[in-house]
C-alpha positions in Angstrom: 8.2 -6.1 40.2 8.9 -2.7 41.8 11.3 -1.6 39.1 8.6 -2.3 36.4 6.0 -0.4 38.3 8.3 2.6 38.8 9.2 2.7 35.1 5.6 2.5 33.9 4.8 5.5 36.2 7.8 7.5 35.1 8.7 6.1 31.7 10.9 9.0 30.7 13.0 8.6 33.9 12.0 12.1 35.2 10.4 12.4 38.6 7.8 15.0 37.5 5.5 13.0 35.3 4.8 14.4 31.8 1.1 14.9 30.9 1.3 12.3 28.2 2.0 9.6 30.7 -0.9 10.4 33.1 -4.1 8.4 33.7 -4.8 5.0 32.2 -4.0 5.9 28.6 -0.8 7.4 29.8 0.3 4.2 31.4 -0.1 2.4 28.1 1.7 5.2 26.3 4.5 4.7 28.9 4.7 1.0 28.2 5.0 1.8 24.5 7.7 4.3 25.2 9.7 1.9 27.3 9.5 -0.9 24.8 10.5 1.4 22.0 13.4 3.1 23.7 14.8 0.7 26.2 15.7 -2.9 26.6 15.6 -3.0 30.4 13.3 -1.6 33.1 16.3 -0.3 35.1 20.1 -0.6 34.7 20.2 -3.6 37.1 17.2 -5.5 35.9 17.1 -8.3 33.4 16.5 -7.6 29.7 12.8 -7.3 29.0 12.9 -9.9 26.3 14.3 -12.5 28.7 11.5 -12.0 31.3 8.6 -13.8 29.5 6.1 -11.2 30.7 2.3 -11.5 30.5 0.3 -8.3 30.1 -3.4 -8.4 30.9 -5.3 -5.5 29.4 -8.9 -4.5 28.9 -10.2 -4.7 25.4 -11.0 -1.0 25.2 -7.4 -0.1 25.8 -5.9 -2.8 23.6 -5.9 -0.5 20.5 -3.6 2.0 22.3 -1.0 -0.7 22.9 1.6 -1.3 20.2 1.2 -5.1 19.8 4.2 -5.4 17.5 6.5 -4.0 20.2 5.0 -6.5 22.7 5.6 -9.5 20.5 9.1 -8.4 19.6 9.9 -8.1 23.3 8.4 -11.6 24.1 5.4 -10.1 26.0 2.2 -12.1 25.8 -0.9 -9.9 25.7 -4.2 -11.2 27.1 -7.6 -9.7 27.3 -9.3 -9.1 30.6 -13.0 -10.0 30.6 -15.0 -7.9 33.0 
């Protein structure tokens, strides 16, 4: 899970984080960026589609997530009820 956390924090693989990937909305933009541009979290990790991931997200951020990318990468998206 450390590889996934690192990639979500630095989705463009650059140590100095771009402004577009900061804060909560930036993390979601980072997930969208990774799912659109890569098929692995890192060079040595499994293919994202083969991992059967589950993403839990608050309803107010769900509109920022590209659900078609999640479904094409076999990621199940669930709402978090606060």
